[in-house]
Biopython code that builds the backbone (N, CA, C, O; Angstrom):
import numpy as np
from Bio.PDB.StructureBuilder import StructureBuilder

atoms = [
    (1, "GLN", "N", (11.399, -2.045, -24.037)),
    (1, "GLN", "CA", (11.432, -0.830, -23.227)),
    (1, "GLN", "C", (12.875, -0.457, -22.927)),
    (1, "GLN", "O", (13.744, -1.322, -22.811)),
    (2, "VAL", "N", (13.118, 0.842, -22.803)),
    (2, "VAL", "CA", (14.447, 1.360, -22.501)),
    (2, "VAL", "C", (14.371, 2.182, -21.228)),
    (2, "VAL", "O", (13.469, 3.002, -21.058)),
    (3, "GLN", "N", (15.314, 1.958, -20.346)),
    (3, "GLN", "CA", (15.419, 2.781, -19.144)),
    (3, "GLN", "C", (16.607, 3.725, -19.310)),
    (3, "GLN", "O", (17.613, 3.391, -19.937)),
    (4, "PHE", "N", (16.454, 4.916, -18.726)),
    (4, "PHE", "CA", (17.466, 5.963, -18.888)),
    (4, "PHE", "C", (17.946, 6.463, -17.533)),
    (4, "PHE", "O", (17.193, 6.518, -16.560)),
    (5, "ALA", "N", (19.224, 6.825, -17.501)),
    (5, "ALA", "CA", (19.775, 7.536, -16.355)),
    (5, "ALA", "C", (20.541, 8.729, -16.910)),
    (5, "ALA", "O", (21.678, 8.600, -17.364)),
    (6, "GLU", "N", (19.895, 9.899, -16.864)),
    (6, "GLU", "CA", (20.490, 11.125, -17.407)),
    (6, "GLU", "C", (21.175, 11.910, -16.303)),
    (6, "GLU", "O", (20.740, 11.901, -15.151)),
    (7, "SER", "N", (22.233, 12.576, -16.663)),
    (7, "SER", "CA", (22.948, 13.406, -15.700)),
    (7, "SER", "C", (23.747, 14.472, -16.446)),
    (7, "SER", "O", (23.907, 14.418, -17.666)),
    (8, "GLY", "N", (24.240, 15.434, -15.681)),
    (8, "GLY", "CA", (25.139, 16.430, -16.234)),
    (8, "GLY", "C", (24.549, 17.814, -16.399)),
    (8, "GLY", "O", (25.278, 18.756, -16.712)),
    (9, "GLY", "N", (23.261, 17.963, -16.201)),
    (9, "GLY", "CA", (22.660, 19.288, -16.320)),
    (9, "GLY", "C", (23.057, 20.183, -15.159)),
    (9, "GLY", "O", (23.645, 19.736, -14.174)),
    (10, "GLY", "N", (22.722, 21.455, -15.300)),
    (10, "GLY", "CA", (23.024, 22.391, -14.226)),
    (10, "GLY", "C", (23.033, 23.824, -14.712)),
    (10, "GLY", "O", (22.547, 24.139, -15.798)),
    (11, "LEU", "N", (23.596, 24.683, -13.883)),
    (11, "LEU", "CA", (23.694, 26.111, -14.171)),
    (11, "LEU", "C", (25.114, 26.422, -14.636)),
    (11, "LEU", "O", (26.092, 26.024, -14.002)),
    (12, "VAL", "N", (25.208, 27.132, -15.742)),
    (12, "VAL", "CA", (26.519, 27.499, -16.280)),
    (12, "VAL", "C", (26.448, 28.913, -16.841)),
    (12, "VAL", "O", (25.393, 29.364, -17.289)),
    (13, "GLN", "N", (27.562, 29.595, -16.810)),
    (13, "GLN", "CA", (27.614, 30.953, -17.343)),
    (13, "GLN", "C", (27.716, 30.921, -18.863)),
    (13, "GLN", "O", (28.202, 29.944, -19.432)),
    (14, "PRO", "N", (27.264, 31.978, -19.519)),
    (14, "PRO", "CA", (27.433, 32.052, -20.979)),
    (14, "PRO", "C", (28.888, 31.845, -21.381)),
    (14, "PRO", "O", (29.806, 32.385, -20.763)),
    (15, "GLY", "N", (29.072, 31.060, -22.421)),
    (15, "GLY", "CA", (30.413, 30.716, -22.864)),
    (15, "GLY", "C", (30.976, 29.477, -22.228)),
    (15, "GLY", "O", (32.021, 28.979, -22.648)),
    (16, "GLY", "N", (30.302, 28.970, -21.221)),
    (16, "GLY", "CA", (30.772, 27.795, -20.506)),
    (16, "GLY", "C", (30.438, 26.494, -21.219)),
    (16, "GLY", "O", (29.897, 26.485, -22.324)),
    (17, "SER", "N", (30.777, 25.398, -20.553)),
    (17, "SER", "CA", (30.586, 24.067, -21.114)),
    (17, "SER", "C", (29.902, 23.141, -20.121)),
    (17, "SER", "O", (30.036, 23.283, -18.905)),
    (18, "LEU", "N", (29.171, 22.196, -20.675)),
    (18, "LEU", "CA", (28.572, 21.106, -19.898)),
    (18, "LEU", "C", (28.600, 19.859, -20.752)),
    (18, "LEU", "O", (28.579, 19.935, -21.980)),
    (19, "THR", "N", (28.646, 18.698, -20.094)),
    (19, "THR", "CA", (28.496, 17.437, -20.799)),
    (19, "THR", "C", (27.346, 16.662, -20.170)),
    (19, "THR", "O", (27.366, 16.336, -18.983)),
    (20, "LEU", "N", (26.351, 16.379, -20.991)),
    (20, "LEU", "CA", (25.231, 15.551, -20.554)),
    (20, "LEU", "C", (25.554, 14.085, -20.833)),
    (20, "LEU", "O", (26.169, 13.750, -21.845)),
    (21, "SER", "N", (25.131, 13.226, -19.920)),
    (21, "SER", "CA", (25.316, 11.790, -20.081)),
    (21, "SER", "C", (23.971, 11.092, -19.984)),
    (21, "SER", "O", (23.081, 11.524, -19.251)),
    (22, "CYS", "N", (23.837, 10.015, -20.729)),
    (22, "CYS", "CA", (22.599, 9.246, -20.705)),
    (22, "CYS", "C", (22.955, 7.771, -20.809)),
    (22, "CYS", "O", (23.307, 7.278, -21.880)),
    (23, "GLU", "N", (22.859, 7.079, -19.693)),
    (23, "GLU", "CA", (23.119, 5.643, -19.671)),
    (23, "GLU", "C", (21.799, 4.914, -19.843)),
    (23, "GLU", "O", (20.806, 5.253, -19.200)),
    (24, "THR", "N", (21.791, 3.919, -20.704)),
    (24, "THR", "CA", (20.560, 3.197, -20.984)),
    (24, "THR", "C", (20.668, 1.731, -20.582)),
    (24, "THR", "O", (21.758, 1.202, -20.363)),
    (25, "SER", "N", (19.516, 1.099, -20.491)),
    (25, "SER", "CA", (19.430, -0.338, -20.251)),
    (25, "SER", "C", (18.099, -0.820, -20.801)),
    (25, "SER", "O", (17.177, -0.036, -21.025)),
    (26, "GLY", "N", (18.022, -2.113, -21.011)),
    (26, "GLY", "CA", (16.769, -2.693, -21.461)),
    (26, "GLY", "C", (16.752, -3.125, -22.904)),
    (26, "GLY", "O", (15.989, -4.020, -23.267)),
    (27, "ARG", "N", (17.577, -2.513, -23.742)),
    (27, "ARG", "CA", (17.684, -2.889, -25.153)),
    (27, "ARG", "C", (19.169, -2.925, -25.513)),
    (27, "ARG", "O", (20.008, -2.360, -24.812)),
    (28, "THR", "N", (19.475, -3.600, -26.621)),
    (28, "THR", "CA", (20.853, -3.625, -27.103)),
    (28, "THR", "C", (21.239, -2.236, -27.568)),
    (28, "THR", "O", (20.757, -1.756, -28.595)),
    (29, "PHE", "N", (22.115, -1.591, -26.804)),
    (29, "PHE", "CA", (22.419, -0.177, -27.043)),
    (29, "PHE", "C", (23.003, 0.059, -28.429)),
    (29, "PHE", "O", (22.689, 1.059, -29.074)),
    (30, "SER", "N", (23.843, -0.850, -28.887)),
    (30, "SER", "CA", (24.508, -0.646, -30.180)),
    (30, "SER", "C", (23.532, -0.644, -31.342)),
    (30, "SER", "O", (23.887, -0.237, -32.448)),
    (31, "ARG", "N", (22.316, -1.090, -31.108)),
    (31, "ARG", "CA", (21.288, -1.097, -32.154)),
    (31, "ARG", "C", (20.206, -0.053, -31.888)),
    (31, "ARG", "O", (19.065, -0.202, -32.327)),
    (32, "LEU", "N", (20.564, 0.970, -31.188)),
    (32, "LEU", "CA", (19.662, 2.084, -30.933)),
    (32, "LEU", "C", (20.237, 3.358, -31.526)),
    (32, "LEU", "O", (21.386, 3.709, -31.257)),
    (33, "SER", "N", (19.448, 4.046, -32.324)),
    (33, "SER", "CA", (19.799, 5.416, -32.651)),
    (33, "SER", "C", (19.502, 6.272, -31.424)),
    (33, "SER", "O", (18.478, 6.100, -30.762)),
    (34, "MET", "N", (20.405, 7.184, -31.136)),
    (34, "MET", "CA", (20.284, 7.993, -29.921)),
    (34, "MET", "C", (20.255, 9.470, -30.277)),
    (34, "MET", "O", (20.850, 9.902, -31.264)),
    (35, "GLY", "N", (19.557, 10.227, -29.461)),
    (35, "GLY", "CA", (19.488, 11.652, -29.725)),
    (35, "GLY", "C", (19.207, 12.447, -28.476)),
    (35, "GLY", "O", (18.839, 11.905, -27.434)),
    (36, "TRP", "N", (19.386, 13.725, -28.603)),
    (36, "TRP", "CA", (19.066, 14.683, -27.560)),
    (36, "TRP", "C", (18.085, 15.706, -28.125)),
    (36, "TRP", "O", (18.313, 16.294, -29.182)),
    (37, "TYR", "N", (16.991, 15.903, -27.393)),
    (37, "TYR", "CA", (16.019, 16.936, -27.700)),
    (37, "TYR", "C", (16.046, 17.949, -26.553)),
    (37, "TYR", "O", (16.587, 17.682, -25.480)),
    (38, "ARG", "N", (15.460, 19.096, -26.802)),
    (38, "ARG", "CA", (15.313, 20.069, -25.729)),
    (38, "ARG", "C", (13.990, 20.800, -25.869)),
    (38, "ARG", "O", (13.405, 20.892, -26.948)),
    (39, "GLN", "N", (13.542, 21.318, -24.727)),
    (39, "GLN", "CA", (12.310, 22.102, -24.722)),
    (39, "GLN", "C", (12.462, 23.231, -23.724)),
    (39, "GLN", "O", (12.680, 23.011, -22.533)),
    (40, "ALA", "N", (12.343, 24.441, -24.236)),
    (40, "ALA", "CA", (12.374, 25.629, -23.395)),
    (40, "ALA", "C", (10.942, 26.010, -23.040)),
    (40, "ALA", "O", (10.013, 25.653, -23.764)),
    (41, "PRO", "N", (10.751, 26.725, -21.941)),
    (41, "PRO", "CA", (9.397, 27.119, -21.536)),
    (41, "PRO", "C", (8.690, 27.893, -22.638)),
    (41, "PRO", "O", (9.233, 28.856, -23.179)),
    (42, "GLY", "N", (7.484, 27.469, -22.963)),
    (42, "GLY", "CA", (6.695, 28.155, -23.964)),
    (42, "GLY", "C", (7.080, 27.859, -25.400)),
    (42, "GLY", "O", (6.532, 28.453, -26.329)),
    (43, "LYS", "N", (8.022, 26.942, -25.588)),
    (43, "LYS", "CA", (8.482, 26.610, -26.937)),
    (43, "LYS", "C", (8.259, 25.130, -27.228)),
    (43, "LYS", "O", (8.076, 24.322, -26.317)),
    (44, "GLU", "N", (8.277, 24.796, -28.498)),
    (44, "GLU", "CA", (8.116, 23.409, -28.907)),
    (44, "GLU", "C", (9.404, 22.618, -28.654)),
    (44, "GLU", "O", (10.506, 23.167, -28.651)),
    (45, "ARG", "N", (9.227, 21.334, -28.446)),
    (45, "ARG", "CA", (10.378, 20.463, -28.300)),
    (45, "ARG", "C", (11.106, 20.362, -29.638)),
    (45, "ARG", "O", (10.467, 20.278, -30.687)),
    (46, "GLU", "N", (12.426, 20.371, -29.607)),
    (46, "GLU", "CA", (13.202, 20.334, -30.848)),
    (46, "GLU", "C", (14.378, 19.385, -30.703)),
    (46, "GLU", "O", (14.945, 19.236, -29.620)),
    (47, "VAL", "N", (14.729, 18.757, -31.787)),
    (47, "VAL", "CA", (15.880, 17.867, -31.781)),
    (47, "VAL", "C", (17.145, 18.706, -31.827)),
    (47, "VAL", "O", (17.248, 19.650, -32.610)),
    (48, "VAL", "N", (18.097, 18.359, -30.992)),
    (48, "VAL", "CA", (19.358, 19.084, -30.893)),
    (48, "VAL", "C", (20.452, 18.355, -31.667)),
    (48, "VAL", "O", (21.157, 18.952, -32.480)),
    (49, "ALA", "N", (20.580, 17.076, -31.405)),
    (49, "ALA", "CA", (21.609, 16.262, -32.051)),
    (49, "ALA", "C", (21.172, 14.806, -31.993)),
    (49, "ALA", "O", (20.469, 14.390, -31.072)),
    (50, "ALA", "N", (21.600, 14.038, -32.991)),
    (50, "ALA", "CA", (21.222, 12.625, -33.028)),
    (50, "ALA", "C", (22.270, 11.838, -33.776)),
    (50, "ALA", "O", (22.954, 12.354, -34.659)),
    (51, "MET", "N", (22.382, 10.564, -33.401)),
    (51, "MET", "CA", (23.347, 9.669, -34.038)),
    (51, "MET", "C", (22.642, 8.378, -34.425)),
    (51, "MET", "O", (21.994, 7.739, -33.596)),
    (52, "ARG", "N", (22.774, 8.002, -35.690)),
    (52, "ARG", "CA", (22.102, 6.816, -36.212)),
    (52, "ARG", "C", (22.977, 5.581, -35.995)),
    (52, "ARG", "O", (24.177, 5.609, -36.267)),
    (53, "TRP", "N", (22.373, 4.504, -35.506)),
    (53, "TRP", "CA", (23.170, 3.346, -35.123)),
    (53, "TRP", "C", (23.667, 2.572, -36.328)),
    (53, "TRP", "O", (24.697, 1.903, -36.238)),
    (54, "THR", "N", (22.967, 2.641, -37.458)),
    (54, "THR", "CA", (23.320, 1.789, -38.596)),
    (54, "THR", "C", (24.618, 2.211, -39.268)),
    (54, "THR", "O", (25.369, 1.360, -39.746)),
    (55, "ASP", "N", (24.896, 3.513, -39.312)),
    (55, "ASP", "CA", (26.082, 3.968, -40.046)),
    (55, "ASP", "C", (26.853, 5.066, -39.329)),
    (55, "ASP", "O", (27.842, 5.575, -39.857)),
    (56, "GLY", "N", (26.408, 5.439, -38.122)),
    (56, "GLY", "CA", (27.113, 6.463, -37.374)),
    (56, "GLY", "C", (26.828, 7.883, -37.806)),
    (56, "GLY", "O", (27.441, 8.825, -37.304)),
    (57, "PHE", "N", (25.894, 8.046, -38.742)),
    (57, "PHE", "CA", (25.556, 9.397, -39.220)),
    (57, "PHE", "C", (25.098, 10.250, -38.041)),
    (57, "PHE", "O", (24.346, 9.793, -37.180)),
    (58, "THR", "N", (25.563, 11.491, -38.021)),
    (58, "THR", "CA", (25.149, 12.413, -36.971)),
    (58, "THR", "C", (24.437, 13.619, -37.568)),
    (58, "THR", "O", (24.775, 14.099, -38.650)),
    (59, "TYR", "N", (23.449, 14.085, -36.832)),
    (59, "TYR", "CA", (22.687, 15.275, -37.209)),
    (59, "TYR", "C", (22.809, 16.290, -36.093)),
    (59, "TYR", "O", (22.768, 15.942, -34.913)),
    (60, "TYR", "N", (22.960, 17.556, -36.475)),
    (60, "TYR", "CA", (22.961, 18.645, -35.502)),
    (60, "TYR", "C", (21.995, 19.738, -35.953)),
    (60, "TYR", "O", (21.910, 20.074, -37.135)),
    (61, "ARG", "N", (21.289, 20.268, -34.998)),
    (61, "ARG", "CA", (20.473, 21.435, -35.265)),
    (61, "ARG", "C", (21.406, 22.581, -35.671)),
    (61, "ARG", "O", (22.510, 22.707, -35.142)),
    (62, "TYR", "N", (20.955, 23.407, -36.605)),
    (62, "TYR", "CA", (21.844, 24.435, -37.157)),
    (62, "TYR", "C", (22.381, 25.357, -36.071)),
    (62, "TYR", "O", (23.517, 25.823, -36.161)),
    (63, "SER", "N", (21.571, 25.629, -35.039)),
    (63, "SER", "CA", (21.958, 26.607, -34.026)),
    (63, "SER", "C", (23.012, 26.069, -33.045)),
    (63, "SER", "O", (23.584, 26.835, -32.270)),
    (64, "VAL", "N", (23.267, 24.746, -33.078)),
    (64, "VAL", "CA", (24.257, 24.184, -32.150)),
    (64, "VAL", "C", (25.450, 23.594, -32.900)),
    (64, "VAL", "O", (26.438, 23.189, -32.287)),
    (65, "LYS", "N", (25.354, 23.551, -34.202)),
    (65, "LYS", "CA", (26.438, 22.970, -34.987)),
    (65, "LYS", "C", (27.727, 23.728, -34.704)),
    (65, "LYS", "O", (27.724, 24.958, -34.639)),
    (66, "ASP", "N", (28.814, 23.012, -34.536)),
    (66, "ASP", "CA", (30.144, 23.546, -34.219)),
    (66, "ASP", "C", (30.287, 23.940, -32.756)),
    (66, "ASP", "O", (31.358, 24.382, -32.341)),
    (67, "ARG", "N", (29.225, 23.787, -31.966)),
    (67, "ARG", "CA", (29.324, 24.040, -30.520)),
    (67, "ARG", "C", (29.048, 22.780, -29.709)),
    (67, "ARG", "O", (29.644, 22.578, -28.652)),
    (68, "PHE", "N", (28.141, 21.929, -30.202)),
    (68, "PHE", "CA", (27.754, 20.710, -29.496)),
    (68, "PHE", "C", (28.312, 19.492, -30.242)),
    (68, "PHE", "O", (28.467, 19.507, -31.463)),
    (69, "THR", "N", (28.606, 18.444, -29.478)),
    (69, "THR", "CA", (29.076, 17.192, -30.061)),
    (69, "THR", "C", (28.357, 16.030, -29.386)),
    (69, "THR", "O", (28.367, 15.904, -28.162)),
    (70, "ILE", "N", (27.740, 15.190, -30.195)),
    (70, "ILE", "CA", (27.124, 13.969, -29.681)),
    (70, "ILE", "C", (28.082, 12.818, -29.937)),
    (70, "ILE", "O", (28.655, 12.708, -31.021)),
    (71, "TYR", "N", (28.255, 11.960, -28.939)),
    (71, "TYR", "CA", (29.075, 10.767, -29.123)),
    (71, "TYR", "C", (28.572, 9.686, -28.181)),
    (71, "TYR", "O", (27.845, 9.958, -27.226)),
    (72, "ARG", "N", (28.973, 8.460, -28.470)),
    (72, "ARG", "CA", (28.461, 7.331, -27.696)),
    (72, "ARG", "C", (29.581, 6.364, -27.363)),
    (72, "ARG", "O", (30.591, 6.276, -28.063)),
    (73, "ASP", "N", (29.370, 5.645, -26.278)),
    (73, "ASP", "CA", (30.278, 4.579, -25.875)),
    (73, "ASP", "C", (29.424, 3.321, -25.753)),
    (73, "ASP", "O", (28.729, 3.140, -24.753)),
    (74, "ASN", "N", (29.469, 2.466, -26.745)),
    (74, "ASN", "CA", (28.617, 1.281, -26.748)),
    (74, "ASN", "C", (28.967, 0.337, -25.599)),
    (74, "ASN", "O", (28.103, -0.391, -25.110)),
    (75, "SER", "N", (30.223, 0.344, -25.169)),
    (75, "SER", "CA", (30.623, -0.554, -24.069)),
    (75, "SER", "C", (29.991, -0.134, -22.744)),
    (75, "SER", "O", (29.856, -0.942, -21.824)),
    (76, "LYS", "N", (29.608, 1.138, -22.660)),
    (76, "LYS", "CA", (28.967, 1.654, -21.450)),
    (76, "LYS", "C", (27.478, 1.924, -21.655)),
    (76, "LYS", "O", (26.791, 2.394, -20.748)),
    (77, "ALA", "N", (26.991, 1.622, -22.853)),
    (77, "ALA", "CA", (25.578, 1.883, -23.189)),
    (77, "ALA", "C", (25.201, 3.324, -22.855)),
    (77, "ALA", "O", (24.142, 3.590, -22.288)),
    (78, "THR", "N", (26.070, 4.224, -23.211)),
    (78, "THR", "CA", (25.898, 5.627, -22.828)),
    (78, "THR", "C", (26.110, 6.541, -24.030)),
    (78, "THR", "O", (27.012, 6.339, -24.843)),
    (79, "VAL", "N", (25.257, 7.544, -24.114)),
    (79, "VAL", "CA", (25.408, 8.599, -25.112)),
    (79, "VAL", "C", (25.668, 9.904, -24.368)),
    (79, "VAL", "O", (25.159, 10.126, -23.269)),
    (80, "TYR", "N", (26.467, 10.755, -24.988)),
    (80, "TYR", "CA", (26.885, 12.013, -24.383)),
    (80, "TYR", "C", (26.539, 13.183, -25.304)),
    (80, "TYR", "O", (26.420, 13.031, -26.519)),
    (81, "LEU", "N", (26.387, 14.331, -24.697)),
    (81, "LEU", "CA", (26.256, 15.564, -25.463)),
    (81, "LEU", "C", (27.210, 16.575, -24.839)),
    (81, "LEU", "O", (26.950, 17.118, -23.766)),
    (82, "GLN", "N", (28.317, 16.815, -25.533)),
    (82, "GLN", "CA", (29.284, 17.818, -25.103)),
    (82, "GLN", "C", (28.807, 19.164, -25.626)),
    (82, "GLN", "O", (28.623, 19.337, -26.831)),
    (83, "MET", "N", (28.605, 20.118, -24.721)),
    (83, "MET", "CA", (28.081, 21.424, -25.098)),
    (83, "MET", "C", (29.111, 22.496, -24.725)),
    (83, "MET", "O", (29.411, 22.702, -23.550)),
    (84, "ASP", "N", (29.632, 23.156, -25.724)),
    (84, "ASP", "CA", (30.601, 24.233, -25.534)),
    (84, "ASP", "C", (30.012, 25.547, -26.018)),
    (84, "ASP", "O", (29.053, 25.555, -26.790)),
    (85, "GLY", "N", (30.575, 26.642, -25.573)),
    (85, "GLY", "CA", (30.100, 27.939, -26.016)),
    (85, "GLY", "C", (28.630, 28.157, -25.742)),
    (85, "GLY", "O", (27.905, 28.688, -26.583)),
    (86, "LEU", "N", (28.191, 27.745, -24.562)),
    (86, "LEU", "CA", (26.765, 27.813, -24.257)),
    (86, "LEU", "C", (26.253, 29.242, -24.245)),
    (86, "LEU", "O", (26.944, 30.173, -23.830)),
    (87, "LYS", "N", (25.019, 29.387, -24.713)),
    (87, "LYS", "CA", (24.352, 30.680, -24.809)),
    (87, "LYS", "C", (23.071, 30.641, -23.980)),
    (87, "LYS", "O", (22.528, 29.565, -23.727)),
    (88, "PRO", "N", (22.590, 31.795, -23.560)),
    (88, "PRO", "CA", (21.329, 31.807, -22.793)),
    (88, "PRO", "C", (20.184, 31.113, -23.533)),
    (88, "PRO", "O", (19.315, 30.510, -22.905)),
    (89, "GLU", "N", (20.181, 31.197, -24.853)),
    (89, "GLU", "CA", (19.102, 30.556, -25.621)),
    (89, "GLU", "C", (19.212, 29.038, -25.642)),
    (89, "GLU", "O", (18.322, 28.369, -26.167)),
    (90, "ASP", "N", (20.280, 28.481, -25.087)),
    (90, "ASP", "CA", (20.393, 27.031, -24.943)),
    (90, "ASP", "C", (19.688, 26.536, -23.682)),
    (90, "ASP", "O", (19.581, 25.330, -23.459)),
    (91, "THR", "N", (19.214, 27.456, -22.869)),
    (91, "THR", "CA", (18.509, 27.081, -21.645)),
    (91, "THR", "C", (17.249, 26.292, -21.981)),
    (91, "THR", "O", (16.398, 26.753, -22.742)),
    (92, "ALA", "N", (17.140, 25.100, -21.406)),
    (92, "ALA", "CA", (16.010, 24.215, -21.692)),
    (92, "ALA", "C", (16.139, 22.944, -20.868)),
    (92, "ALA", "O", (17.168, 22.685, -20.244)),
    (93, "ALA", "N", (15.076, 22.164, -20.883)),
    (93, "ALA", "CA", (15.153, 20.789, -20.396)),
    (93, "ALA", "C", (15.630, 19.927, -21.557)),
    (93, "ALA", "O", (15.078, 19.986, -22.655)),
    (94, "TYR", "N", (16.643, 19.140, -21.307)),
    (94, "TYR", "CA", (17.231, 18.291, -22.355)),
    (94, "TYR", "C", (16.839, 16.838, -22.103)),
    (94, "TYR", "O", (16.947, 16.328, -20.988)),
    (95, "TYR", "N", (16.380, 16.185, -23.174)),
    (95, "TYR", "CA", (15.877, 14.827, -23.080)),
    (95, "TYR", "C", (16.714, 13.884, -23.939)),
    (95, "TYR", "O", (17.046, 14.191, -25.084)),
    (96, "CYS", "N", (17.039, 12.756, -23.374)),
    (96, "CYS", "CA", (17.707, 11.679, -24.103)),
    (96, "CYS", "C", (16.643, 10.794, -24.742)),
    (96, "CYS", "O", (15.659, 10.432, -24.096)),
    (97, "VAL", "N", (16.843, 10.447, -26.010)),
    (97, "VAL", "CA", (15.839, 9.695, -26.753)),
    (97, "VAL", "C", (16.500, 8.528, -27.482)),
    (97, "VAL", "O", (17.612, 8.654, -27.994)),
    (98, "ALA", "N", (15.812, 7.404, -27.523)),
    (98, "ALA", "CA", (16.337, 6.210, -28.178)),
    (98, "ALA", "C", (15.300, 5.632, -29.119)),
    (98, "ALA", "O", (14.097, 5.752, -28.888)),
    (99, "ASP", "N", (15.778, 5.002, -30.186)),
    (99, "ASP", "CA", (14.863, 4.390, -31.142)),
    (99, "ASP", "C", (15.604, 3.334, -31.961)),
    (99, "ASP", "O", (16.680, 3.607, -32.492)),
    (100, "PRO", "N", (15.039, 2.138, -32.065)),
    (100, "PRO", "CA", (15.720, 1.093, -32.840)),
    (100, "PRO", "C", (15.490, 1.204, -34.338)),
    (100, "PRO", "O", (16.203, 0.573, -35.118)),
    (101, "THR", "N", (14.492, 2.007, -34.760)),
    (101, "THR", "CA", (14.149, 2.019, -36.178)),
    (101, "THR", "C", (14.107, 3.414, -36.799)),
    (101, "THR", "O", (14.536, 3.578, -37.942)),
    (102, "LEU", "N", (13.610, 4.413, -36.093)),
    (102, "LEU", "CA", (13.422, 5.730, -36.694)),
    (102, "LEU", "C", (14.629, 6.635, -36.454)),
    (102, "LEU", "O", (15.354, 6.497, -35.469)),
    (103, "PHE", "N", (14.813, 7.556, -37.381)),
    (103, "PHE", "CA", (15.833, 8.592, -37.224)),
    (103, "PHE", "C", (15.283, 9.905, -37.755)),
    (103, "PHE", "O", (14.775, 9.936, -38.875)),
    (104, "PRO", "N", (15.365, 11.001, -36.988)),
    (104, "PRO", "CA", (15.848, 11.070, -35.615)),
    (104, "PRO", "C", (15.031, 10.166, -34.684)),
    (104, "PRO", "O", (13.849, 9.929, -34.932)),
    (105, "PRO", "N", (15.644, 9.672, -33.635)),
    (105, "PRO", "CA", (14.956, 8.759, -32.721)),
    (105, "PRO", "C", (13.782, 9.442, -32.035)),
    (105, "PRO", "O", (13.792, 10.647, -31.785)),
    (106, "ASN", "N", (12.760, 8.624, -31.735)),
    (106, "ASN", "CA", (11.558, 9.235, -31.164)),
    (106, "ASN", "C", (10.747, 8.287, -30.290)),
    (106, "ASN", "O", (9.683, 8.673, -29.806)),
    (107, "GLN", "N", (11.215, 7.055, -30.069)),
    (107, "GLN", "CA", (10.349, 6.087, -29.425)),
    (107, "GLN", "C", (10.428, 6.102, -27.908)),
    (107, "GLN", "O", (9.399, 6.141, -27.233)),
    (108, "TYR", "N", (11.621, 6.072, -27.376)),
    (108, "TYR", "CA", (11.798, 5.996, -25.928)),
    (108, "TYR", "C", (12.442, 7.283, -25.426)),
    (108, "TYR", "O", (13.426, 7.765, -25.986)),
    (109, "TRP", "N", (11.854, 7.837, -24.338)),
    (109, "TRP", "CA", (12.288, 9.143, -23.845)),
    (109, "TRP", "C", (12.745, 9.048, -22.402)),
    (109, "TRP", "O", (12.131, 8.365, -21.583)),
    (110, "GLY", "N", (13.837, 9.748, -22.105)),
    (110, "GLY", "CA", (14.276, 9.896, -20.733)),
    (110, "GLY", "C", (13.455, 10.949, -20.016)),
    (110, "GLY", "O", (12.571, 11.571, -20.605)),
    (111, "GLN", "N", (13.751, 11.144, -18.752)),
    (111, "GLN", "CA", (12.961, 12.061, -17.924)),
    (111, "GLN", "C", (13.401, 13.508, -18.063)),
    (111, "GLN", "O", (12.684, 14.415, -17.643)),
    (112, "GLY", "N", (14.566, 13.735, -18.645)),
    (112, "GLY", "CA", (15.035, 15.094, -18.880)),
    (112, "GLY", "C", (15.962, 15.605, -17.795)),
    (112, "GLY", "O", (15.876, 15.205, -16.634)),
    (113, "THR", "N", (16.843, 16.491, -18.197)),
    (113, "THR", "CA", (17.742, 17.164, -17.261)),
    (113, "THR", "C", (17.807, 18.640, -17.644)),
    (113, "THR", "O", (17.880, 18.979, -18.825)),
    (114, "GLN", "N", (17.780, 19.504, -16.651)),
    (114, "GLN", "CA", (17.698, 20.954, -16.899)),
    (114, "GLN", "C", (19.074, 21.544, -17.124)),
    (114, "GLN", "O", (20.017, 21.271, -16.381)),
    (115, "VAL", "N", (19.171, 22.361, -18.167)),
    (115, "VAL", "CA", (20.369, 23.154, -18.441)),
    (115, "VAL", "C", (19.968, 24.619, -18.416)),
    (115, "VAL", "O", (19.065, 25.034, -19.142)),
    (116, "THR", "N", (20.635, 25.396, -17.585)),
    (116, "THR", "CA", (20.358, 26.818, -17.470)),
    (116, "THR", "C", (21.649, 27.585, -17.721)),
    (116, "THR", "O", (22.658, 27.375, -17.048)),
    (117, "VAL", "N", (21.593, 28.476, -18.704)),
    (117, "VAL", "CA", (22.758, 29.291, -19.055)),
    (117, "VAL", "C", (22.441, 30.726, -18.668)),
    (117, "VAL", "O", (21.584, 31.377, -19.266)),
    (118, "SER", "N", (23.144, 31.198, -17.667)),
    (118, "SER", "CA", (22.847, 32.526, -17.134)),
    (118, "SER", "C", (24.043, 33.055, -16.366)),
    (118, "SER", "O", (24.807, 32.302, -15.762)),
    (119, "SER", "N", (24.182, 34.379, -16.407)),
    (119, "SER", "CA", (25.245, 35.002, -15.621)),
    (119, "SER", "C", (24.715, 35.449, -14.266)),
    (119, "SER", "O", (25.466, 35.998, -13.460)),
]
sb = StructureBuilder()
sb.init_structure("model")
sb.init_model(0)
sb.init_chain("A")
sb.init_seg("    ")
for serial, (resi, resn, name, xyz) in enumerate(atoms, 1):
    if name == "N":
        sb.init_residue(resn, " ", resi, " ")
    sb.init_atom(name, np.array(xyz, "f"), 0.0, 1.0, " ", f" {name:<3s}", serial, name[0])
structure = sb.get_structure()
């Protein structure tokens, strides 16, 4: 089992930036693929960005590529999502996800943090 402590969500104006953080415990973090998903009201949950633990490969959803950056600090058992150039369509609940075997990760889910982009 993996426990999560997510933070960093909030209200930001279009064009602004936020950094989400997700600290984990319960499993060896360096052997977990980590990812961020999001779900907007009335829409399906979608993967935003993910990082594979075996080789460091990163995946980004096409709509966030060049605006969002996923990175991790294994010494802190924490994964981050740096979000720049935020748009209203980025508004959603963002979930931290961990998985020791699958990529994109899908096994263990955090409770989510809300990101709202609005003027």
